[in-house]
N, C-alpha and C positions, 0 to 999 in steps of 0.2 A: 251267940257270943255272950259270955257272962259279963255283968256290969263291971266287975273288978278288972277285967281285961280291957274294957273300953276306956277306963280312966288313964291307962298307960299308953294309949294310942295318940299319935300326933294328929294335927288337924287334917292333913291330907289323907291319912288313913281313915279317919272318921268320915270324911266326905265320900271316900270310895265306898265305905260301908252303906251310907245313905243311898248312893247311886244304885247299888245292888237291890235295894228295897223298892226303888221307884223306876226301874228300867223300862217299864211299859205301862201305859194307861190308855184304855180305849176311849175314843172320842165319844162324848156323852151329850153334846149340845148341838143345836142347829140354828143358824142365823146368817143373814146376809149371803144366802146361797152357798154356804159351805158348812161343814161340820167341824167342831173343835172340842177341845177339852176345857171344861170350865175351871175357873180359878179355885173354887172351893174343893174340887176333886183333886187338883194338884196339891193344894195346901194340906189336905187331909193326909196324903201320902208322905209329903216331904216333912211336915212338922212332926209326924210320928217318928220319922227317922232322926230328926233333930233332937227330939226328946230322948230317944234311945241312946244316941251317941253324944249327948251333952254339948250341943252346938247351937250357937245363936247367929242369926243373920241380921245385920244392921244396914238398912238402906240410907243413903244420904245424897243430897244435891250439892255439887261442888259450888262453893261460894262464887258469886259474881259471874256465873255462866248462864243464868236464867234469862230467857228472852221471850217477850210477849209482843206479838205483832198481828195486825189485821190480815185476814186471809179471805179474799173475795174471789168468787168464781161463778160461772154460769152453768146452771143445770137444765138439761132438756127434759121436759115432761110431755107425756102424750095426753092430749085432751080427749074428751068423750067423742068428739066429732072426728077424731083421727089426726087433727092438726098438732104440729109440734109447737110447744110453748117454751120460750126461754125464761128461766127464773133466776134472778140474781140472788146469790147467797152470800151473806156477810158473816163470817165466823172469825174466831180468834185462834191463832196458832201459838202454842207454848212449847218451848224446847229448852233443855238444859243438860249439862253433863252430870252424870251420877256415878256413884260408886256403891257396890254391894260389898260389905265387909263380913266375912265369916270369922267367928270367934270360937275358940276352943274353951269351953267353960271350965274344963279341968286345968287349963293353963292359959289364962286370958291374954298373955303376951304372945301366944301362938295364933296369929291371924293371917288371913288372906284377903287382899283387897282386889276386887274385880271392877275395872272401869266399865261403865255402861252409859246409856243416853235415854232421855225421856223426850217423847214428842206426843203432843196432844192437840186435838182440833175439835172445837165445839163452838156453840154460839156464845158461851159464857166462859171467861178465863178460868174460874174455879172449876167448872165442869171439865174444861180441857185438861187441867192438871189432874183431876180425879180419874178421868178415863185413861189418860196417859199413864198414870201410875199403875192402874189395874192391868193394863195391857202389857206394860213392860215387865211388871212383876211376874206375870204368868209366863211370858216368853223367856225371861231370864232363867227361871227355874227349869223350864223345858230344855233350853239349850245348854245351860251349865251342866245339868246332869245327863244330857243326851238322852232324854226320855223319848221312847218311840210312842207314837200316837196312831195306831192302826184303826181303820174303820171297822174291821172285823174282829173276831175272837183273838185276844192277846196270845192265846196258846199257839195260834198259827205263827205269830211273830217269834215266839220262843222256839218253835220247831225250826224256823229258818235260821235263827241264831245258833242253835245246836248244830244244825247241818253245816253252817259255815265254819264253826269251830272244829267239827269232825274232819272237814275237808282240809283245813289248815294243818291239823295234826297228821293226817295221812301224808301230806306233802313233806312235812318235817321228818316223819319216820322214813319215808321213801329216800330222802336225801341221806339220812344216816345209814340206811341199808346199803346204798350205793358206796358210801365211804368204807363200810365194813367189807363189802365185796372187794374193793380195791386193795385194802390192807391184807386180806386173806390171800388173794390171788398173788400179790407181789411176794408175800412171805413163802407160800408153798412153791411157787415157780422158781424161787432161788435155791431150793433144795434139790440136789441132783441124785443123792443116794436114795434108793427105793425104800430101804428099811427106815431111814431117818424121816422120809416123807410120810410113810405110814404112821410112824410114831407121832409126828407133828400133827397130822390130821386127827388122830385119836385124842391127843391132849387138847387140841383146839375145840373139838366137839365137847369134851368134858367141861371146858371153861364156859362154853355157850349154854350148856345144859343147866348151869347154875341159875340162869336167868329166864330161859325160854321154856314154855310149856305148850304142848299141842292142844287141840280142841277137847281132849279127854283129861287134860290136867297133868299129863305125864311129861317129864323132862324131855326136851328135844334139842338136837344140835342144828336144827334148821332155823337160822335167825331170820330168814326171809318171811316167816309167818308172823313176825312181830307187828303189831298195830299200835302199841302203846308207846308214847314218847319216853316215859321214864324207863321202861324196859330197854328200848332201843338205845338210850343213852348209856345205861349200865353195860349192855353188850359191847357197845363201841369202845367204852373206856377199858373194859376187860380185854378186848382183842388188841387194843393199842399196847397194853401192858405185856400181853403175851408175845406179840411180834417184836417188842422192844427188849425181850429177854427178861422181863420182870413178871414171871408167872405167879399167879395167885396161889 
């Protein structure tokens, strides 16, 4: 998309453009017995989209919502001799309401405020805030843009997405073909005269041939071979006009 086109987009359209750029990121880090996508990997993708679409993200803590409280718990550790040892852990829990505000830099009054929350837990209050911010920032971007994070090759995810889209299109096309079937059947069954019926079939075939082509690229009157939503829509509208007496 050319930059001159981007300046005319509203904020929601720009965010949709960024989402398309970052729809899938492979997990690239391991820790705490699970794999995850690092913050720098996410930011590299998202900020590239923000730069391209002239968008700014402003995080903020809602005033008077911050809470700092002690958090004490017991952790069980295994000693070398196999015995279980209880260890008392004293940490600090920090939480607050937050907002993430998206700003359209080409029209700063065009904004989107998204409520969020921060929770951090560490031995030190400042560390709890820092780790909480890093964690929530990463997951906000992942969830806001609905970024897929597969363990394997992202191309496998894209294949699944394409397959799902194709299945949905087939279902939509199938429903439209059923509707065309009903329109054609009702129209032809209402014609009693053989010559008029023959003429109606021929004209209807000509209408359909304007949109449908067979596997060799030749015009076809068989609308049941259609697999494309746009073509199925065009055929359906043309048939509606024909049976309604508004021939093209």
